[in-house]
N, C-alpha and C positions, 0 to 999 in steps of 0.2 A: 257083220255085227259092227252097232255106234263105236267109235272111238271117245275116249273118256275124256279128251280133251278137244273133239274137234271144233274147229272153227275160233277156238282162242289163242290169244294174241298172248304171250309171256317175254317176261325180260329174267335172265336168271345172270345176278353176277357173279364173277370168278367163273364165269361159264367154259373158259380157256382148258380145263386140265380137273381129275379127279371127282369129286363130288357134282361140280359144275357141269362139268361135262357131260357126266352120266346124267344127269339130270335132261342136259338141254337132249340127246340123243333121245331120252326115253318120253320127254316130251311131243317131242318129232314123229317119234313111230304112233303116239296117240292122237297126231293129228293138230297140234298144234304150231301156231308160228312161233317161232324163238329167234327173240334177240341176245343174241351172245355179246353179255360185256366182261371187256378185262383190260389191265393195262397195257398187256405183252400182245403185240399183234399178229404173230407167228400161229400162239395157241390159240388165242380165240381165232383167227381164220381157219386154220386146221378144224375147230370142230362144226364152225360150217361149209367147210369141204366135205366131211364124214355125212351131216343133216345130209346137202346137198344129193353126195354119193346115193343114199337112200330116197331121194327125189321126196323130201323134204322142203318146207321153207324156213331159209332163215337170214339171218343179217347180225356182221359184226359192227360194233361200234365199242371205240376203245375209250375208256372208261378209267378214270381216277375216282374209285367209290370215296374218298376223303375228301374231296372237294366239292363245294353243292355246286357251283359252273355247271361241272362234266356232270352230275348228275342230272340236274334239269336239261339239258343238252341230251341225255342219254332217252328221256322219259318225253322230250320233245320228236324226237328223231322218230321214236317208237311210234307214237299218234301219227306221225306226218306218212309214214312210210306203212302201217298197217290200217293206220284209221282210228288206233284204241288201243286200248289197254286190260288184259284181262287178271292177270296172274303175275304177281312178282316175288321174285325168288331170292332176297339178301341172303347169297352163300359166301359173297368174299370173305376173305377173313387171312392172317397169317401166326406163325409159330411168335415164341421169343426166345430167349437166351436163357438159361437155365440157371439161374443163381438167386442167392439169397434176396429178398425184397428190398432189402435197402443196399445190395450192390448192384439194384439195375437201373442204367442208365436213362435219367429222365426223358431224354429224346427217343429212348426205344419204348418206357410205358407211354409215351403219346403217339407214339407210329401204331402199337399195340391197339388202344381206346382208340384211335380215329380208324385204324381199320377195321375191326372186328365188332366195335358199336357203333360210334357218329355214324359209321355208313349206313348202319340200319336206320339210326334215326335220318338221316337224308335221304332215305331209298325211299321211304314213307311217306317223308315231307312232301315231296313233289310226285310220287307216285298215287296219295289216296284222291286228290281232287279229279284225275280220272277213275281211279278205281270205281268212285261212286256212280259214275255213269253204266256200270258194267256189273253191280252185285260183285264187284272183283274178290279177289282171296291175295292173301300174303301169307307167304312162309317164311321163317327166320331161320337163318340155322347158327344153332347153339354149340351146346359141347357136352358130354359129358362130365366135365370140369367147368359148366357153367351149373351144375347141379351139386356136387361136390370140390372140396376143397384139396389141393396137391401141392407138397412143396416145390416151392423154386420157380413158378410160374403163375406170382401175383399177376400181371399183368392182364393175361390169357384170363385166369379166374374169372378177374373183375369185370375183364370186357363180356363173356362170355355169360357168368353170370344173369348181370345187364340186359343182355339182351333175350332175356325169360322174361322178365319183370317188365321192359319194354313191349312186348310182345302183349302178356295182359295186359298192361294201360290201354295200348291199340285196341284190343280186340273189347273191351269196354266202352274207348269213345266211338268206335267208328259200326258196333254192332246193329244201331239203328240205322244207318244207313246199308245195312246189307254187305257188308266186307266183315271178312273171316280172315282172322290173323290167329295164326299158328305158330308151334318152333319143333323143328326136333333137336334135338341133342346125340350126336353119334360118339361114340365110342371111340375106340383104337381103329381107324378106318387105312387103308392100303392108298396113301396118296402121299404127295412127295414133302407135305408136312412131317413126315416120320422119317423121314431118309436119315436124320442124323441118328437114331435110336436104334435104326438096323446097324448100323457100323459099330455100337458098343454090342458085343457079342453078349458078356455078362446080362447086361439091362435087359438088352432085347429079350434074351429069355425069358424075362420074368413079366416084361410088358406083353407081347406076344401071347401071352395067356393067362392076362388078369381079368376074366370074367367068367361068367357059368358056363359057356361056348366053349373053351379056352382056344379061342383063335383068333385071329384080325378078322372085321370086316372088309369088305370091297364097297367102292364107288356105287356100282349098282344096288346095292342091299339099302343105302339111303336111300340113292333115287328112287326108289319101290313108294318108300315110306313118304317122300315131299308129293312124290307124284298122287297117292291116296288123298294128303290134305291138300290137295291143290285142285281135287276131283267133288262132283257130287256126292262123290259115295262117303265123303266126310260134311255133308250140309251142316250136320247141326252140331259141329264141331266147332269151339272157336273161343279162341284165349288156353289152348292144352301144350302140352310140349310133350311132344313121341320119343322116348329114348331109343334112341336105334346103336346099341351098345352092347349084345351079345349075352346082358346079365351083367354088365361094368359096374351099374349102381349099387346093382345087391353081394357084388362078390366082395 
């Protein structure tokens, strides 16, 4: 049976762990060459090792998604190594200190917005010229908290909400070039970003069941949604945001 991403070249930012790693492994399984972009050498190389272990094709490129030059280098290296670029997954992101909006330090606001939103802009800015040559696909990782507000996460809310509108904007601008641009909005997923919540027994009891399915999700479940949007099965879907939250948005 034909693999869904056979012959495709993909870049996955934040590919060293969590949703990024799960997506990288799933893409490789479906036949894609995978460029793992991450700031952490050890985790990025580990993802590549796991792909090579399964006889997949992968390359690690150390990347700071907040820096224009680093993203340009990522795209250039991908094209030089694999001959082109078909799929961009803008996944890299960080959380924030849980404080009232006015108590958030300005430098943390900047870090969250640069990592979670500016990185999406930079990724698309430098990847789109290559994606135009391939009828490419972009999937941006937003969040349930990009669709609804929550106390004490103002920067994260603002950034992830921005991702959704930036996704719609790009879908409108580049649809004529046969580039599809969509987003996923994960709910509470079992990744490092929620480790702090797990340590608070009282809070975790509520957070871990704050959706219709009454459980948290796993990275592989989000990877499945990203794979669908990146594949030809979603050929008439663009500008959409797919919630992967166990019903968190309606809870």
